[in-house]
C-alpha positions as a printed Julia matrix, in Angstrom:
214×3 Matrix{Float64}:
   5.06   11.49   -2.04
   8.22   13.6    -1.47
   8.26   17.26   -2.25
   8.02   18.78   -5.64
  11.96   19.79   -5.75
  12.73   15.78   -5.01
  10.55   14.49   -7.25
  12.0    12.99  -10.79
   9.44   12.8   -13.59
  10.05    9.86  -15.84
   7.9    10.94  -18.96
   8.43    7.46  -21.13
   8.11    7.76  -24.81
   7.68    5.19  -26.95
  10.05    6.47  -29.71
  12.56    7.5   -27.74
  12.82    5.68  -24.63
  15.76    5.34  -21.98
  17.29    2.0   -20.81
  18.8     3.91  -17.82
  17.52    7.46  -17.41
  19.86   10.01  -15.66
  18.1    11.07  -12.23
  20.09   13.72  -10.49
  21.33   12.87   -6.55
  18.66   15.55   -5.23
  15.65   13.45   -6.89
  14.6    10.62   -4.45
  11.16   10.12   -5.55
  10.7     8.46   -9.18
   7.33    9.46  -10.73
   6.29    7.51  -13.88
   4.38   10.66  -15.32
   1.61    9.92  -18.02
  -0.12    6.6   -18.19
   1.77    4.83  -21.19
   4.86    3.18  -19.7
   4.02   -0.96  -19.44
   7.11   -2.48  -20.17
   9.49   -4.81  -18.41
  12.15   -2.99  -16.25
  16.09   -4.22  -16.37
  18.54   -4.34  -13.23
  19.94   -0.99  -12.49
  17.01    0.73  -14.09
  16.56    2.65  -10.88
  19.32    4.3    -9.2
  20.34    3.22   -5.75
  19.43    6.61   -4.31
  15.77    6.42   -4.78
  13.8     5.73   -1.79
   9.93    5.91   -3.18
   8.9     4.58   -6.72
   5.23    5.77   -8.02
   4.25    3.67  -10.72
   1.72    5.09  -13.44
  -1.77    3.32  -13.72
  -1.18    1.76  -16.72
   1.88   -0.64  -15.49
   1.25   -4.48  -15.04
   4.7    -6.42  -15.5
   6.4    -9.17  -13.64
   8.62   -7.93  -10.79
  11.92   -9.88  -10.61
  14.39   -9.95   -8.24
  16.96   -6.99   -8.06
  15.1    -4.48  -10.02
  14.49   -2.19   -6.96
  17.18    0.0    -5.09
  18.87   -1.38   -1.94
  17.44    1.98   -0.02
  13.57    1.94   -1.2
  10.97    2.86    1.22
   8.1     3.58   -0.46
   6.37    1.85   -3.48
   3.22    2.62   -4.76
   1.78    0.06   -7.55
  -1.01    1.65  -10.45
  -4.36    0.66  -10.27
  -3.95   -2.12  -12.87
  -0.74   -3.85  -11.39
  -2.27   -7.28  -11.06
   1.33   -9.51  -10.87
   2.63  -12.15   -8.3
   5.26  -10.58   -6.18
   7.75  -13.48   -5.05
   9.77  -13.94   -1.77
  13.1   -11.52   -1.98
  11.57   -9.02   -4.86
  10.49   -6.02   -2.21
  13.64   -4.83   -0.64
  13.92   -5.4     3.47
  14.04   -1.4     3.86
  10.59   -1.07    2.45
   8.36    0.69    4.83
   5.07    1.41    3.03
   3.53   -0.51    0.29
   0.72    0.38   -1.82
  -1.36   -1.62   -4.29
  -4.27   -0.42   -6.93
  -7.71   -1.4    -6.98
  -6.85   -4.71   -9.75
  -4.28   -6.63   -7.32
  -5.7    -9.92   -6.56
  -2.65  -12.12   -6.34
  -1.94  -14.14   -3.09
   0.71  -12.58   -0.66
   2.42  -15.49    0.38
   4.88  -15.96    3.63
   7.95  -14.05    3.38
   6.66  -12.04    0.21
   6.14   -8.41    2.67
   9.69   -8.29    4.43
  10.06   -7.96    7.77
  10.51   -4.23    8.16
   6.87   -3.31    6.57
   4.81   -1.1     8.71
   2.11    0.18    6.16
  -0.12   -1.7     3.29
  -2.53   -0.69    1.09
  -4.99   -3.15   -0.5
  -7.66   -2.62   -2.83
 -11.17   -3.24   -3.61
 -10.54   -6.7    -5.5
  -8.1    -8.1    -3.39
  -9.89  -11.46   -2.19
  -6.47  -13.82   -2.06
  -4.5   -15.36    0.88
  -2.26  -12.61    2.64
   0.53  -13.18    5.17
   1.36   -9.93    7.14
   5.06   -9.09    8.55
   5.28   -9.16   12.68
   6.19   -5.24   11.79
   3.09   -3.72   10.26
   1.25   -1.12   12.25
  -0.69    0.46    9.95
  -3.22   -1.58    7.39
  -5.99   -0.09    4.66
  -8.22   -1.68    3.16
 -11.5    -1.26    1.0
 -13.98   -3.01    3.24
 -15.56   -6.02    1.27
 -16.76   -9.0     2.68
 -13.64  -10.65    2.04
 -11.85   -8.19    4.33
 -14.01   -9.66    7.34
 -11.57  -13.24    7.67
  -8.86  -10.79    7.7
  -9.4    -8.27   10.3
 -10.59  -10.89   12.56
  -7.33  -12.5    12.26
  -4.95   -9.59   12.58
  -1.36  -10.0    14.43
  -0.7    -7.99   17.73
   1.45   -5.14   15.89
  -1.79   -3.6    13.83
  -2.7    -0.4    15.31
  -4.32    1.31   12.68
  -6.85    0.64   10.53
  -7.88    2.73    7.25
 -11.5     1.36    6.12
 -12.4     3.18    2.51
 -15.72    1.27    2.4
 -17.76   -1.44    4.49
 -19.9    -4.11    3.32
 -20.19   -5.91    6.78
 -20.19   -5.5    10.28
 -17.31   -5.12   12.34
 -17.87   -6.97   16.15
 -14.44   -8.5    16.68
 -11.57   -6.21   16.82
  -8.26   -6.95   18.09
  -7.51   -5.25   21.35
  -4.47   -3.71   19.9
  -6.36   -1.24   17.15
  -6.22    1.97   18.69
  -7.41    4.08   15.95
  -9.79    3.57   12.82
 -10.06    6.15    9.82
 -12.47    6.39    7.5
 -11.58    8.74    4.4
 -15.22    8.25    3.07
 -17.25    8.43    5.96
 -20.93    8.85    6.02
 -23.76    7.37    7.92
 -24.09    4.32    6.59
 -20.77    3.15    7.21
 -20.66    4.16   10.6
 -23.4     2.1    11.33
 -21.59   -0.81   10.08
 -19.17   -0.43   13.04
 -20.88   -2.19   16.28
 -17.94   -2.73   18.41
 -14.6    -1.74   18.73
 -11.81   -2.25   21.48
 -12.15   -0.24   24.7
 -10.3     3.05   24.1
 -10.4     2.65   20.26
 -10.78    5.8    18.39
 -12.83    6.3    14.72
 -11.85    9.27   12.84
 -12.65   10.68    9.47
  -9.85   11.56    6.8
  -8.81   14.68    8.31
  -8.45   12.89   11.74
 -10.32   16.06   13.1
 -13.31   14.77   14.35
 -13.88   11.85   16.71
 -16.7     9.69   15.37
 -16.77    7.09   18.01
 -15.77    7.69   21.46
 -15.54    4.66   23.47
 -13.67    5.72   26.34
């Protein structure tokens, strides 16, 4: 999230809602404050100068083409969001996309824009996934359904963030240079049987190298 001075906090009130809130030009992050907001968003609700949107956990509505600003770079959905996303809904400028734990919808070809560099998937994601060739960093929960995904990553992905691990890692792409374990413990580390030569495995702060392959 941007610095506090650049964050606009939208405090939704069902008795006094704004169809199009006024957001000063120096506010580039749109944060849904609290967990009340769960309403269809109209076109032009977000000003064009917004580059980051952070939804609250309650939001779970259909996302329509044209609602996001054209300069959007970071999009974070809350834990309850679980809606289909169609091609051309996400702006071409998007660089980082975060899904919460409930999201479990197919991500078909051309849903994720070319240019996306970071993707986070939640703990319940088990559907098909088509990734853009621009993706550099992928964050997963580490359930068994993620094994096929890891075995078939495209060469552009160089960094993996794994929050949990319920299967053995033995066949990662040689393009993976870094693995980050935010919730590191010995059990998780024991599942990592083999990594490509030169791949570094770190804890969350990336100040402790857990596996050395050089």
